[in-house]
C-alpha positions in Angstrom: 31.8 91.3 -49.9 29.7 88.2 -50.3 29.4 84.8 -48.7 27.2 81.7 -48.7 26.6 79.2 -45.9 24.3 76.3 -45.0 20.9 77.1 -43.7 20.6 76.5 -39.9 17.7 77.0 -37.6 19.3 79.2 -35.0 18.7 82.9 -35.4 19.9 86.0 -33.6 17.4 88.9 -33.3 18.7 91.9 -35.4 17.2 95.1 -36.7 16.0 93.9 -40.0 13.3 94.8 -42.4 10.7 92.0 -42.2 7.2 91.6 -43.5 5.8 94.3 -41.2 8.1 96.9 -42.8 7.9 95.8 -46.4 4.1 95.4 -46.2 3.9 98.4 -48.4 5.6 96.4 -51.1 3.2 93.4 -51.3 0.6 94.6 -53.8 -0.5 92.3 -56.7 2.8 90.4 -57.1 3.5 86.7 -57.9 3.4 84.9 -54.6 6.5 82.7 -55.0 10.2 83.3 -55.8 11.6 81.9 -59.0 13.9 79.6 -57.1 13.4 76.0 -55.9 14.2 74.9 -52.3 17.2 72.6 -51.8 18.2 70.3 -49.0 21.1 72.3 -47.7 23.7 69.7 -48.6 27.0 70.6 -46.9 29.2 69.8 -49.9 27.5 72.5 -52.0 28.3 75.4 -49.7 31.6 76.4 -51.3 30.4 76.3 -54.8 27.4 78.4 -53.9 29.5 80.9 -52.2 31.7 81.3 -55.3 28.6 81.6 -57.5 26.8 84.0 -55.3 29.7 86.4 -54.8 29.7 87.0 -58.5 25.9 87.8 -58.5 24.7 91.0 -60.0 21.7 92.9 -58.7 19.9 94.5 -61.6 16.6 95.8 -60.3 15.0 96.7 -57.0 11.9 98.2 -55.6 11.6 100.9 -52.9 9.0 101.1 -50.2 7.3 104.0 -51.9 6.7 101.8 -54.9 9.4 103.2 -57.2 11.3 100.8 -59.4 15.0 101.2 -59.2 17.6 100.0 -61.8 21.2 99.4 -60.9 23.9 100.8 -63.2 26.3 98.4 -64.9 28.9 99.2 -62.3 26.6 98.1 -59.6 25.8 101.6 -58.3 22.3 102.9 -57.6 21.0 106.4 -56.9 17.4 106.9 -55.8 15.6 110.1 -54.9 14.3 110.7 -51.4 10.5 110.7 -51.2 7.9 112.6 -49.1 5.9 109.4 -49.0 8.5 107.9 -46.6 11.3 105.9 -48.4 12.5 103.3 -46.0 14.7 101.0 -48.0 15.7 99.3 -51.3 14.7 95.7 -51.9 16.3 93.7 -54.8 13.8 92.2 -57.2 16.0 90.9 -60.0 19.5 89.3 -59.9 21.7 87.5 -62.3 23.6 84.5 -60.7 25.9 82.5 -62.9 24.1 83.8 -65.9 20.7 82.8 -64.5 18.0 85.5 -64.1 16.4 85.3 -60.7 13.3 87.1 -59.5 12.7 88.0 -55.9 9.0 88.5 -55.3 7.4 90.7 -52.7 5.6 87.7 -51.4 9.0 86.1 -50.8 9.9 89.1 -48.5 6.5 88.7 -46.8 7.0 85.0 -46.2 10.6 85.5 -44.9 12.3 83.6 -47.8 14.8 86.5 -47.8 15.3 89.8 -46.0 17.4 93.0 -46.3 19.4 94.6 -43.5 20.6 98.2 -43.9 23.7 100.0 -42.6 25.2 103.4 -43.1 27.9 103.1 -45.7 31.2 102.4 -43.9 29.7 100.6 -40.9 30.6 97.0 -40.6 27.9 94.3 -40.6 28.3 91.6 -38.0 27.7 88.1 -39.3 26.8 85.4 -36.8 28.2 82.1 -37.9 27.3 78.5 -37.1 29.8 75.8 -36.0 30.9 75.3 -39.5 31.9 78.9 -39.9 28.8 79.8 -42.0 26.8 83.0 -41.5 23.2 82.6 -40.3 22.2 86.1 -39.4 23.3 89.7 -39.8 23.6 92.3 -37.0 25.4 95.5 -36.1 24.5 99.2 -36.2 21.5 98.7 -38.5 19.5 101.7 -39.7 16.4 102.4 -41.7 17.5 104.6 -44.7 15.2 107.5 -44.4 17.5 110.5 -45.0 19.8 111.6 -47.8 23.1 109.7 -47.7 25.1 106.6 -48.6 24.0 103.2 -47.4 24.9 99.5 -47.6 22.2 96.8 -47.9 22.7 93.2 -47.1 20.5 90.8 -49.0 20.2 87.5 -47.0 18.7 84.5 -48.7 16.8 82.2 -46.4 14.2 79.5 -46.5 12.5 78.4 -49.6 15.4 79.3 -52.0 18.1 77.3 -53.7 20.6 79.9 -52.3 19.5 79.5 -48.7 22.1 81.1 -46.4 23.8 83.2 -49.1 24.1 86.9 -48.7 25.3 89.8 -50.8 26.1 93.4 -49.9 25.1 96.2 -52.2 25.5 100.0 -52.0 23.1 102.7 -52.9 22.8 106.4 -52.4 19.7 108.4 -51.5 19.8 111.8 -53.2 17.8 114.8 -52.2 14.2 115.3 -53.3 13.3 118.2 -55.5 12.1 121.0 -53.2 9.2 122.0 -55.5 7.2 125.3 -55.7 8.8 127.9 -53.4 6.7 131.0 -52.7 7.2 133.9 -50.4 4.2 135.8 -48.9 3.7 138.5 -46.4 2.3 137.2 -43.1 -0.7 139.5 -43.4 -1.7 137.8 -46.7 -1.2 141.0 -48.6 1.4 141.9 -51.1 4.8 143.1 -49.8 4.7 146.9 -49.8 7.5 149.3 -48.9 7.1 150.6 -45.3 10.6 151.6 -44.5 11.2 148.5 -42.5 12.8 145.1 -43.1 10.4 143.0 -45.2 12.2 139.8 -44.2 10.7 140.1 -40.7 7.3 139.6 -42.1 8.2 137.1 -44.8 6.6 133.6 -44.7 8.1 130.9 -47.0 6.0 128.1 -48.4 6.9 124.9 -50.3 4.0 123.6 -52.4 1.7 125.7 -50.3 3.0 124.5 -46.9 5.0 126.5 -44.4 8.7 125.7 -44.3 9.7 124.0 -41.0 12.1 126.3 -39.2 15.7 125.0 -39.1 15.2 122.5 -42.0 16.7 124.9 -44.5 19.3 127.6 -44.9 17.4 130.6 -46.2 19.2 133.2 -48.3 17.7 136.4 -49.8 19.0 137.9 -53.0 18.3 141.1 -55.0 17.0 140.4 -58.5 17.8 142.6 -61.5 16.5 142.8 -65.0 15.8 139.5 -66.8 15.6 137.8 -63.4 19.4 138.2 -62.9 20.5 137.4 -59.4 22.5 140.4 -58.3 23.8 139.6 -54.8 23.1 138.3 -51.3 21.2 140.7 -49.0 20.7 140.5 -45.2 17.7 142.8 -45.1 15.1 144.0 -47.6 13.7 147.5 -47.3 13.5 148.9 -50.8 10.8 148.2 -53.3 12.0 145.8 -56.1 12.3 142.2 -57.1 13.9 139.7 -54.8 14.6 135.9 -54.6 14.9 133.5 -51.8 17.1 130.5 -52.0 16.4 127.4 -49.9 19.2 124.9 -49.1 18.0 121.8 -47.4 19.9 120.9 -44.2 18.0 117.8 -43.1 15.4 115.2 -44.1 14.6 114.4 -47.7 15.7 117.8 -48.9 19.2 117.7 -47.3 21.6 119.1 -49.9 18.8 120.2 -52.3 18.3 123.8 -53.3 15.6 125.8 -55.0 14.5 129.4 -55.6 11.4 131.4 -55.0 10.7 134.9 -56.3 8.7 137.9 -54.9 8.3 141.6 -55.3 8.1 144.5 -52.8 5.7 147.0 -54.2 6.2 150.7 -54.0 4.2 152.6 -51.4 1.3 154.4 -53.2 0.5 157.3 -50.9 -2.8 157.9 -52.7 -4.0 154.5 -51.5 -2.2 154.4 -48.1 -3.8 155.4 -44.8 -1.7 158.6 -44.1 -2.2 160.5 -40.8 -0.8 163.5 -39.1 -2.0 163.6 -35.5 -2.8 166.8 -33.7 0.5 168.6 -32.8 1.2 171.3 -30.3 2.9 174.5 -31.5 5.9 173.6 -29.3 6.2 170.2 -31.0 6.1 171.9 -34.4 8.8 174.4 -33.4 11.0 171.5 -32.4 10.7 169.8 -35.8 13.8 168.6 -37.5 14.5 171.6 -39.8 13.0 174.3 -37.8 10.5 175.4 -40.5 7.5 175.0 -38.2 5.9 172.3 -40.4 5.4 168.6 -39.5 8.2 166.7 -41.1 6.8 163.1 -41.1 3.5 161.4 -41.5 2.4 158.1 -40.0 1.1 155.6 -42.5 -0.6 152.3 -42.2 0.8 149.6 -44.6 -0.7 146.1 -44.5 -2.3 146.9 -41.2 1.0 148.0 -39.6 1.9 151.4 -38.4 5.0 152.8 -40.1 7.0 156.1 -39.7 8.7 156.8 -43.0 11.4 159.6 -42.8 11.5 160.0 -46.6 8.1 161.7 -46.5 7.8 165.5 -46.6 4.8 167.9 -46.1 3.9 170.7 -48.4 1.6 173.6 -47.4 -1.8 173.4 -49.0 -4.4 175.2 -46.8 -4.8 178.9 -45.9 -3.0 180.7 -43.1 0.7 181.2 -43.3 3.3 179.1 -44.9 4.4 177.9 -41.4 2.3 176.7 -38.5 2.8 179.5 -36.1 -0.6 179.8 -34.5 -3.3 177.3 -33.5 -5.7 176.1 -36.2 -6.5 173.5 -38.8 -4.0 172.9 -41.5 -3.8 170.8 -44.7 -0.5 169.5 -46.0 0.3 167.4 -49.0 2.4 164.4 -48.0 4.8 163.2 -50.6 8.3 161.8 -51.0 11.0 164.3 -50.2 12.8 163.3 -53.4 10.6 163.2 -56.5 12.7 160.3 -57.8 12.4 158.2 -54.7 12.3 154.6 -56.0 10.1 153.4 -53.1 7.2 156.0 -53.0 4.8 157.2 -55.6 1.9 159.7 -55.6 0.9 162.0 -52.8 -2.0 162.6 -50.4 -3.6 165.7 -48.8 -3.8 165.3 -45.0 -5.5 167.6 -42.5 -4.4 168.0 -38.9 -4.8 170.4 -36.0 -2.1 172.7 -34.5 -3.0 173.2 -30.8 -1.6 174.9 -27.8 -1.6 171.7 -25.7 -2.9 168.1 -26.0 -5.1 166.1 -23.7 -3.6 162.8 -22.5 -6.2 161.6 -20.0 -9.0 159.5 -21.6 -11.2 157.6 -19.2 -13.8 154.8 -19.4 -16.2 154.1 -16.5 -13.9 155.8 -14.0 -10.9 153.9 -15.2 -8.3 154.3 -18.0 -9.6 154.0 -21.6 -7.8 150.8 -22.7 -8.3 147.8 -24.9 -11.3 145.7 -23.6 -12.5 142.1 -24.0 -16.1 141.8 -22.7 -18.5 138.9 -22.3 -21.8 140.4 -23.4 -23.7 138.2 -20.9 -21.9 140.0 -18.1 -21.8 143.5 -19.6 -21.2 145.7 -22.6 -19.1 148.6 -23.8 -21.1 151.8 -23.6 -19.4 154.8 -25.4 -21.5 157.1 -23.1 -19.2 156.1 -20.3 -16.1 157.6 -22.0 -14.8 160.8 -20.5 -12.0 163.2 -21.5 -10.3 165.0 -18.7 -8.9 168.4 -19.6 -5.6 170.0 -18.6 -7.3 171.6 -15.6 -8.5 168.2 -14.3 -12.1 168.8 -15.3 -14.2 166.7 -17.6 -14.6 168.2 -21.1 -18.1 168.9 -22.3 -19.6 166.1 -24.5 -19.6 168.6 -27.4 -15.9 169.0 -26.9 -14.9 165.6 -28.3 -16.3 162.9 -30.7 -16.4 159.2 -30.4 -16.4 157.0 -33.5 -16.8 153.3 -33.7 -15.9 151.1 -36.6 -16.3 147.3 -36.9 -13.6 144.8 -38.1 -14.5 145.6 -41.8 -14.0 149.4 -41.2 -17.8 150.2 -41.3 -19.0 152.9 -39.0 -21.2 151.7 -36.1 -23.9 154.0 -34.8 -24.8 152.1 -31.6 -23.5 153.6 -28.4 -23.9 150.4 -26.4 -21.8 147.7 -28.0 -23.4 144.2 -27.2 -23.2 142.5 -30.6 -20.2 140.1 -30.7 -17.4 141.3 -32.8 -14.2 143.4 -32.8 -14.4 147.2 -32.8 -12.1 150.2 -33.0 -13.2 153.0 -30.7 -11.6 156.4 -31.4 -11.9 159.5 -29.2 -10.9 162.8 -30.8 -10.9 166.2 -29.1 -12.7 168.8 -31.2 -9.9 171.3 -31.4 -12.1 173.9 -33.1 -14.6 173.7 -30.2 -11.8 174.9 -27.9 -10.4 177.4 -30.4 -7.5 175.0 -30.9 -6.2 175.5 -27.4 -6.4 171.8 -26.8 -6.5 168.7 -29.0 -5.6 165.0 -28.9 -6.9 161.6 -29.9 -6.8 158.0 -28.7 -7.9 154.7 -30.2 -8.6 151.4 -28.4 -9.7 147.9 -29.6 -12.8 146.5 -28.0 -13.8 142.8 -28.4 -17.3 141.8 -27.6 -18.0 138.1 -27.3 -21.0 136.0 -26.3 -19.2 133.8 -23.8 -16.0 131.9 -23.2 -14.9 128.5 -24.3 -11.9 126.7 -22.8 -9.6 124.7 -25.0 -10.8 121.5 -23.3 -14.4 122.3 -24.2 -13.9 122.0 -28.0 -14.5 118.4 -28.8 -13.8 116.6 -32.1 -15.0 113.1 -32.9 -14.4 111.2 -36.0 -16.3 108.0 -36.9 -17.6 108.0 -33.3 -14.2 108.2 -31.7 -14.3 111.2 -29.3 -11.2 113.1 -28.4 -7.9 113.9 -30.2 -7.1 116.4 -32.8 -6.4 114.2 -35.8 -7.6 111.1 -37.7 -6.8 109.1 -40.8 -9.2 107.7 -43.3 -9.2 106.3 -46.8 -10.8 107.7 -50.0 -14.1 106.2 -50.8 -15.7 108.9 -52.9 -18.0 110.2 -50.1 -17.8 113.4 -48.3 -15.6 112.4 -45.3 -16.4 115.6 -43.5 -19.7 114.0 -42.6 -17.8 111.7 -40.4 -16.5 114.6 -38.3 -18.6 115.8 -35.4 -17.8 118.9 -33.4 -19.1 120.0 -30.0 -18.3 123.4 -28.5 -19.4 124.1 -24.9 -19.1 127.4 -23.1 -18.1 128.0 -19.5 -21.8 127.9 -18.5 -22.2 124.4 -19.9 -24.2 125.5 -22.9 -23.5 123.7 -26.2 -23.1 126.2 -29.0 -24.6 126.0 -32.4 -22.4 125.8 -35.5 -23.2 128.5 -38.0 -24.7 130.7 -35.3 -22.2 130.8 -32.4 -19.1 129.5 -34.2 -17.8 128.8 -37.7 -15.9 125.8 -39.1 -13.3 126.4 -41.8 -11.9 123.5 -43.9 -8.7 124.0 -45.8 -6.5 121.7 -47.9 -2.7 121.6 -47.8 -2.5 124.4 -50.3 -4.7 126.7 -48.1 -7.8 126.5 -50.3 -11.1 126.8 -48.4 -13.4 123.8 -49.1 -16.9 122.8 -48.2 -16.3 119.1 -48.3 -13.5 116.5 -47.9 -13.5 113.9 -50.7 -10.1 113.5 -52.3 -7.0 112.0 -50.8 -4.8 114.6 -49.0 -4.3 116.4 -45.7 -7.0 118.8 -44.4 -7.3 121.1 -41.4 -10.7 121.9 -39.8 -10.6 125.0 -37.7 -13.2 126.3 -35.2 -13.4 130.1 -34.8 -16.0 132.5 -33.5 -16.8 136.2 -33.7 -19.4 135.7 -31.0 -17.5 133.7 -28.4 -14.0 133.8 -27.0 -12.5 130.6 -28.3 -8.8 130.1 -27.8 -6.8 130.0 -31.0 -5.6 126.7 -32.4 -8.8 124.7 -32.2 -7.9 122.6 -35.2 -8.5 119.1 -36.3 -6.3 117.4 -39.0 -7.7 114.7 -41.3 -5.4 112.8 -43.5 -7.2 111.0 -46.3 -5.1 108.2 -47.8 -5.6 107.0 -51.4 -7.1 103.5 -51.9 -4.2 101.1 -52.0 -5.0 98.8 -54.9 -3.5 95.4 -54.3 -5.4 92.7 -56.2 -6.6 93.7 -59.6 -8.5 91.6 -62.2 -10.3 92.1 -65.5 -14.0 92.6 -64.8 -15.6 92.7 -68.2 -14.9 89.3 -69.6 -17.7 87.3 -71.0 -18.2 84.1 -68.9 -19.8 81.1 -70.5 -19.6 78.0 -68.5 -16.0 77.8 -67.1 -14.6 79.8 -70.0 -14.0 83.5 -69.7 -12.9 85.6 -72.7 -13.4 88.7 -74.7 -15.8 88.1 -77.7 -14.3 89.1 -80.9 -16.2 92.0 -82.6 -13.6 93.4 -84.9 -13.5 96.6 -82.9 -11.0 97.7 -80.2 -11.8 96.2 -76.8 -11.7 98.3 -73.7 -10.4 96.5 -70.6 -12.3 97.2 -67.4 -10.7 96.5 -64.1 -11.8 95.9 -60.5 -9.9 95.6 -57.3 -10.5 93.7 -54.1 -11.5 95.7 -51.1 -11.7 93.2 -48.2 -14.1 90.5 -49.5 -15.7 92.7 -52.1 -14.6 93.4 -55.6 -15.1 97.0 -56.7 -14.9 98.8 -60.0 -11.6 100.6 -60.6 -12.4 104.0 -62.3 -11.2 104.0 -65.9 -9.3 107.3 -65.5 -7.1 105.9 -62.7 -5.1 103.4 -64.9 -3.6 102.8 -68.2 -3.2 99.5 -70.0 -0.3 97.9 -71.8 -1.0 94.7 -73.6 1.1 92.0 -75.3 -0.3 89.8 -78.0 0.3 86.2 -79.3 -1.7 84.2 -81.7 -1.3 81.1 -79.6 -1.4 80.5 -75.8 2.1 80.6 -74.2 3.5 81.7 -77.6 5.8 84.6 -78.3 4.2 87.8 -77.0 4.7 91.3 -78.6 3.4 94.7 -77.4 0.0 95.4 -78.9 -1.3 98.9 -79.7 -4.9 97.7 -79.3 -6.9 94.6 -78.3 -8.8 93.8 -81.4 -7.6 90.5 -82.9 -8.4 86.9 -82.2 -5.7 85.4 -80.0 -4.2 85.8 -76.5 -3.2 88.9 -74.6 -1.2 89.5 -71.5 -2.6 92.6 -69.7 -0.4 95.0 -67.7 -1.6 98.0 -65.7 0.0 101.1 -64.3 -1.3 104.2 -62.6 -2.5 107.0 -64.8 -0.7 110.3 -64.5 -2.2 112.8 -62.0 -4.3 110.2 -60.0 -4.3 110.9 -56.3 -7.2 108.9 -54.9 -6.0 105.5 -56.0 -2.5 104.0 -55.5 -1.7 101.2 -57.9 1.4 99.3 -57.1 2.2 98.7 -60.7 5.8 99.6 -61.3 6.8 102.4 -63.6 4.4 103.8 -66.1 4.3 101.7 -69.3 6.2 98.9 -67.7 5.8 95.2 -68.2 6.7 93.0 -65.3 5.4 90.7 -62.6 4.4 93.6 -60.4 1.8 94.9 -62.8 0.4 91.9 -64.6 -3.3 91.6 -64.3 -5.0 88.3 -63.6 -8.0 87.0 -65.5 -10.2 86.5 -62.5 -10.3 86.2 -58.8 -9.1 82.6 -58.6 -6.8 82.4 -61.6 -3.0 82.6 -61.8 -1.1 85.0 -64.0 -2.0 84.1 -67.6 -3.2 85.3 -70.9 -6.7 86.6 -71.7 -8.3 85.2 -74.9 -10.1 87.1 -77.6 -12.3 84.5 -79.1 -14.6 84.4 -82.1 -16.4 81.4 -80.7 -20.1 81.9 -80.2 -21.4 82.6 -76.7 -24.8 81.5 -78.0 -25.0 79.0 -80.8 -27.6 81.0 -82.7 -25.8 84.4 -82.3 -22.9 85.0 -84.7 -20.1 87.2 -83.4 -20.8 89.5 -86.4 -24.5 90.0 -85.5 -25.3 93.6 -84.8 -26.5 93.0 -81.3 -23.9 90.3 -80.4 -21.9 92.5 -78.0 -25.0 93.7 -76.2 -26.3 90.1 -75.9 -23.0 89.0 -74.5 -23.1 91.9 -72.0 -26.7 91.2 -71.0 -25.7 87.6 -70.4 -22.4 88.6 -68.5 -24.3 91.1 -66.3 -26.9 88.5 -65.5 -29.8 90.4 -67.1 -30.7 87.7 -69.7 -29.6 84.2 -70.5 -30.4 81.5 -73.0 -33.5 79.4 -73.2 -33.6 77.2 -70.1 -29.9 78.1 -69.6 -28.9 76.5 -72.9 -26.7 78.0 -75.6 -29.7 79.1 -77.6 -30.7 82.8 -77.2 -33.4 83.3 -79.7 -32.3 86.8 -80.7 -35.2 87.4 -83.2 -37.9 85.9 -81.0 -40.5 88.3 -79.7 -40.4 88.6 -75.9 -43.2 88.1 -73.4 -44.3 90.7 -70.9 -43.5 88.3 -68.0 -40.0 87.7 -69.3 -39.4 91.5 -69.5 -40.3 91.9 -65.8 -38.0 89.0 -65.0 -35.2 90.9 -66.8 -35.9 94.0 -64.8 -35.9 92.0 -61.6 -32.4 90.7 -62.5 -31.2 94.3 -63.4 -32.3 95.4 -60.0 -30.0 92.8 -58.5 -32.7 90.5 -57.3 -33.5 92.6 -54.2 -33.8 90.9 -50.9 -37.2 91.7 -49.4 -39.8 90.3 -47.0 -41.8 88.2 -49.5 -43.6 85.9 -47.1 -46.8 88.0 -47.4 -46.8 87.5 -51.1 -46.6 83.7 -51.1 -49.6 81.3 -51.3 -50.0 78.0 -49.6 -48.0 76.2 -52.3 -45.0 78.6 -52.1 -46.0 80.5 -55.3 -46.2 84.2 -55.5 -49.5 86.1 -55.4 -49.1 89.0 -57.8 -52.5 90.7 -57.5 -53.1 90.0 -61.2 -55.8 87.3 -61.8 -54.2 86.2 -65.0 -50.7 85.5 -63.5 -50.2 81.9 -62.4 -48.5 82.0 -59.0 -46.4 78.9 -59.9 -44.8 80.4 -63.0 -41.1 81.2 -63.0 -41.9 84.9 -63.5 -44.5 85.3 -60.7 -42.0 86.4 -58.1 -40.6 89.1 -60.4 -44.1 90.3 -61.3 -45.1 90.4 -57.6 -42.0 92.5 -56.9 -42.6 94.8 -59.8 -46.1 95.5 -58.8 -45.1 96.1 -55.1 -42.6 98.7 -56.1 -44.8 100.4 -58.7 -43.0 99.4 -61.9 -46.1 97.7 -63.3 -49.8 98.2 -62.7 -51.7 96.2 -65.3 -54.1 97.2 -67.9 -56.4 100.1 -67.1 -59.9 98.9 -66.4 -59.2 95.2 -66.3 -56.4 94.8 -63.8 -54.9 92.1 -66.0 -51.2 91.8 -66.7 -51.1 89.5 -69.8 -47.8 87.9 -68.9 -47.8 85.6 -71.9 -48.5 88.3 -74.4 -45.7 89.8 -76.5 -44.7 93.2 -75.1 -44.9 96.2 -77.4 -42.1 98.7 -77.9 -44.1 101.4 -76.1 -45.0 99.1 -73.2 -41.3 98.3 -72.8 -40.5 102.0 -72.8 -42.9 102.6 -69.9 -41.4 99.8 -67.8 -37.8 100.9 -68.5 -38.7 104.6 -67.7 -40.4 103.8 -64.4 -37.5 101.5 -63.5 -34.9 104.2 -64.4 -36.7 106.8 -62.2 -36.6 104.4 -59.2 -32.9 104.0 -59.7 -32.4 107.8 -59.4 -32.2 108.8 -63.1 -33.8 112.0 -64.3 -36.7 111.2 -66.6 -37.9 114.7 -67.5 -38.1 115.3 -71.2 -39.6 117.7 -73.8 -41.9 115.1 -75.4 -43.2 117.1 -78.3 -39.7 118.3 -79.3 -38.2 114.8 -79.2 -41.0 113.0 -81.1 -41.2 115.7 -83.7 -38.1 114.2 -85.3 -39.9 110.9 -86.1 -42.3 110.4 -89.0 -44.0 107.5 -87.3 -44.6 109.4 -84.0 -48.3 108.7 -84.6 -47.7 105.0 -83.9 -47.1 105.9 -80.2 -50.3 105.9 -78.1 -51.1 109.1 -76.2 -50.5 107.4 -72.8 -47.0 106.3 -73.9 -45.7 109.5 -75.5 -43.7 110.7 -72.5 -42.2 107.2 -71.9 -41.1 106.7 -75.5 -39.7 110.3 -75.7 -37.7 109.6 -72.6 -36.3 106.4 -74.1 -35.3 108.3 -77.2 -33.7 111.1 -75.3 -31.8 108.6 -73.2 -30.4 106.9 -76.3 -32.2 103.7 -75.4 -34.7 103.5 -78.3 -35.1 104.9 -81.8 -31.3 105.2 -82.5 -31.3 102.8 -85.4 -34.9 102.5 -86.4 -38.3 104.2 -86.4 -40.4 104.3 -83.2 -42.9 101.6 -84.2 -44.7 102.2 -80.9 -47.2 99.3 -81.0 -45.0 96.7 -82.7 -43.7 93.8 -80.6 -40.0 93.8 -79.7 -37.5 90.9 -80.0 -35.0 89.6 -77.4 -32.0 91.1 -79.1 -33.5 94.5 -78.9 -34.5 94.1 -75.3 -30.9 93.0 -74.4 -29.6 96.0 -76.2 -31.9 98.4 -74.4 -31.2 96.8 -71.0 -27.4 97.3 -71.5 -27.8 100.8 -72.8 -29.9 101.7 -69.8 -27.7 100.0 -67.2 -24.2 99.1 -68.6 -23.0 98.1 -65.2 -24.5 96.3 -62.2 -26.0 98.6 -59.5 -26.3 98.5 -55.8 -30.0 97.9 -55.0 -31.9 101.2 -54.6 -34.2 101.6 -51.6 -37.0 102.4 -54.0 -36.5 98.9 -55.5 -37.3 97.1 -52.2 -41.0 96.5 -51.5 -42.3 97.9 -48.3 -45.1 96.4 -46.2 
């Protein structure tokens, strides 16, 4: 159903998607709709209604930045997204054969809006006195879940179809579930233990725990060749199994996927198998009356399990049956040799006794699990007592006490004060009592250095104290440095990280990390083996990718008001930068891919170009490279060409074409000159310019020492520094060199270079010789010292590097290390001999400057003079 009415100025408040909700859409798109405003003449309403009701919506954009194309029958299916799909916004329509583009800026400015309903619900149209619709209301929804929806596109101010609206239908289909895995809660493999494995199963999707109730979970037995055999309600036997997830809500509603896992056979040779001391009466009451123990207790994945399929076979001396007190050894194995769940066997020793002790005491109380603050006390095994059947204490020789730590290592200390978790086992020495009595008991003892309440674990992120979560945006730094943790015990003492407590950082997949750099969700957990800290002391940090909105080409050559790519005959690489607040930042080359269209004339017919290498005009389109997670380019589908991913020439330009020109940047530098590109780059980066800012560069002219220091000063970004102490009465710069005129244009740069230690003058004279031509080895020294102060490694094997040059003897002894570094850094000696003492020309200096520093840098602290 469609309609069109005149624009009126009354408006009823309805649940609509306005600029605040489509803000996620407004990234680098043309700011105006391709429609002119009209005057709202009454007599045009009917014809507009007729035209608009025949309109066809062809393309749309979703709020998670996916392009959507309508089928020829007007239908649209889109996949639900974990990023939070909230709606569909038409971007292209055909009205009376005319193609119309709806821009994101138009949504932002309120030129048009979209209201959503569940399919089947009836929109309520508010009408003006002439019967026209001026707003849409009703049971509006925000389409987040899987289902069928109706959208109403309402054209408003600033369009020639002001007041028209069109309904369109779309369906949100379930998202693919992804990687489904099943693990044992203990973190170990599933191993047969005679019990239902489903009880201990934990299901993960892409490394994250499944939210209970969000899926129907079904388990199946898996046969050969991964054949699904049948549904099972419990899993006890070893074998291969599958889990099927069926989404019941959210973005996975109606979707299904499989995960596979294996229950390993129980290997008795590796299992912890125990037969406790047994009385003769107990043995006589065994299941088959043969006087032998029928079952053994095993420990599987840290859990105690009694497995009836086990049998015991006589191994030790004495009789075949246990009919008198003593020590016996039996082989524990599966009752049936072909048991599909159990392999191998194990010899186990136990005591047959007349009776068993049941009274084990500690410090005049029952021997039980303990949790002890070591500042108030300790656990002393000398305080353990065993009370015999006659009520008297057994002699110390009559029982043994063993202590093991959490890793199973034996602990020799009798007084436990070191924080940690211990297992204390007391065993009666049955042989000491001629096997008249026996028995054993184990307890868990935890020693901690103090207690910490949940309210005394404090997290602060970027100075904001309190809370258990924060959000930030990727910037390449270790964001974990922004998180501060304070843990205070019940005595008010602040604990020390690494000594009193540990901090564990995990990503969404459960990987343990030492820093947080990339976009994603991370958990930071505080635990302690020394202090009693309540479980769940966790901080969640969500790092969002950089949302790249405004993008422009950054490596154009600018000469006057003209910006272009100089033609070199080679393929040109497009470099991009994006706007972050008021600052333009380089966009890493591996985050985007470029599509270009070429025409030999401005505004001509453009065709897709495989490379940018011909003289002419290019339209540049960008989209996000595959696998990038730290940057989010709102650039349409990969490889697309459209208004949403067209790149501007510069910060203040409209969409347009970028020229590749064979015009000379400098009148005296042909585009085919070997150093032309480097001269262009040195000029573009601001390192060097033409004589007196003219179009003459003087590529073959030798360069003066003063001009080289001026170039280095520009490469350093013209650092801001307190230069008042360096000025003379006339405002010139005192350099400390008697042969440098303080009024010369290069005096400030030389004063700076001397202050930061890049230049020192000639040994013995203290002169700088600013008007002398610089030699190649002198330039190598200045560049090397500059490079070191910008953080570059300047270590080099001098003899090995210079051995490759026949004219190494032209390099003075004092300059050998500097020249060798320049060669090793691919700055000097690539295309020519060393010629250490020869002068160097301006083209070569431009080339070396660009090779050393191909991009502008942020000023280093070492490049700022200190008082």
